[in-house]
C-alpha positions in Angstrom: -44.2 94.2 -48.8 -40.9 95.6 -49.8 -40.6 99.1 -51.3 -40.6 99.1 -55.0 -37.2 99.7 -56.7 -38.4 103.0 -58.1 -39.5 104.4 -54.7 -37.3 105.0 -51.6 -39.3 105.0 -48.4 -37.8 106.1 -45.1 -39.2 107.0 -41.7 -37.5 109.9 -39.9 -38.1 109.3 -36.2 -36.4 112.6 -35.3 -39.1 114.5 -37.2 -41.9 111.9 -37.1 -42.0 112.0 -40.9 -42.5 109.4 -43.6 -40.3 110.3 -46.6 -41.1 108.8 -50.0 -38.9 109.7 -52.9 -39.7 108.5 -56.4 -36.3 107.7 -57.9 -37.3 107.9 -61.6 -40.2 108.6 -63.9 -42.8 105.9 -63.3 -45.8 104.5 -65.1 -49.4 104.5 -64.0 -49.2 100.9 -62.6 -46.1 101.9 -60.6 -47.9 104.9 -59.2 -50.8 102.7 -58.0 -48.2 100.4 -56.4 -46.4 103.3 -54.6 -49.2 104.4 -52.3 -49.9 101.0 -50.6 -46.2 100.7 -50.0 -46.1 104.1 -48.4 -49.1 103.3 -46.3 -47.5 100.1 -45.1 -44.5 101.9 -43.7 -46.7 104.7 -42.3 -48.9 102.2 -40.5 -45.9 100.4 -39.0 -44.6 103.7 -37.6 -48.0 105.3 -36.8 -46.9 108.2 -39.0 -49.5 110.7 -40.3 -47.0 113.2 -41.7 -45.7 112.4 -45.2 -43.1 114.2 -47.3 -43.4 112.9 -50.9 -40.7 113.9 -53.3 -42.2 113.7 -56.8 -39.6 115.8 -58.6 -38.2 112.9 -60.6 -41.7 111.7 -61.3 -42.4 114.3 -64.0 -44.7 112.1 -66.1 -47.5 112.2 -63.5 -50.4 110.2 -64.9 -53.7 112.1 -65.0 -55.6 108.8 -64.4 -54.3 108.3 -60.8 -55.5 111.7 -59.5 -59.2 110.8 -59.2 -58.3 107.4 -57.5 -56.0 109.2 -55.1 -58.5 111.9 -54.2 -61.6 109.6 -54.1 -60.4 106.3 -53.0 -56.9 106.3 -51.3 -56.8 109.6 -49.4 -60.3 109.3 -47.8 -59.3 106.0 -46.3 -56.0 107.1 -44.8 -57.5 108.5 -41.6 -59.0 105.1 -40.7 -55.7 103.4 -41.3 -53.6 105.9 -39.3 -56.1 107.0 -36.6 -56.2 110.7 -37.6 -55.8 113.2 -40.3 -52.9 112.6 -42.6 -50.8 115.4 -44.0 -49.1 115.1 -47.3 -46.4 117.6 -48.5 -45.6 116.9 -52.1 -42.2 118.2 -53.2 -42.5 118.9 -56.9 -40.4 120.5 -59.7 -41.4 124.0 -60.6 -42.6 122.8 -64.0 -45.1 120.6 -62.2 -46.9 123.7 -60.9 -47.6 125.1 -64.5 -50.3 124.4 -67.0 -47.7 122.2 -68.9 -48.5 119.3 -66.6 -52.2 118.2 -67.2 -52.5 116.2 -63.9 -52.1 119.4 -61.9 -55.4 120.7 -63.3 -57.1 117.9 -61.4 -55.5 118.6 -58.1 -58.0 120.7 -56.1 -57.1 123.8 -54.0 -56.5 123.5 -50.3 -60.1 124.4 -49.5 -61.2 121.0 -51.0 -59.5 119.2 -48.1 -61.3 121.1 -45.3 -63.0 118.5 -43.1 -61.4 115.6 -45.0 -59.2 112.7 -43.7 -56.1 114.2 -45.4 -54.6 117.5 -46.3 -52.3 117.9 -49.3 -50.0 120.8 -50.2 -47.4 121.1 -52.9 -43.9 122.7 -52.5 -40.8 123.3 -54.6 -38.6 123.7 -51.6 -37.9 120.8 -49.2 -37.3 123.0 -46.2 -40.6 124.7 -46.7 -42.4 121.3 -47.1 -40.9 120.1 -43.8 -41.7 123.4 -42.1 -45.4 123.0 -43.2 -45.5 119.4 -41.9 -43.9 120.5 -38.6 -46.5 123.3 -38.3 -49.3 120.7 -38.7 -47.7 118.7 -36.0 -47.5 121.7 -33.7 -51.1 122.5 -34.3 -52.0 119.0 -33.2 -49.8 119.3 -30.1 -47.2 116.9 -31.3 
């Protein structure tokens, strides 16, 4: 499966990071198509550390959040042989009440003991540092 034209997917071997960047605002169907494309590259590289740049994807659809939390994320561990870490790079507006989907994203405590851990950042360097910290904690 080739990456959709609205999503740039790269693997950074120097950092062992999968980098996904949405290149424009996307619809709900495109969001659903994005995650299997990301997983395909992650599986090929055996990469459990994802940097997802959603800054251009300002029209986040509320409908995808339950699917992501209840269907997609819980299965990541079995596909990638371990806990998967997702650092979402978002625009500051995406961290306000102005974006309804953010009300459905649970706090970090929700992810304790789960197959994945998700955190949001407005600074790419901080997001990468968090992913590197997760790698260090796992002895990578």
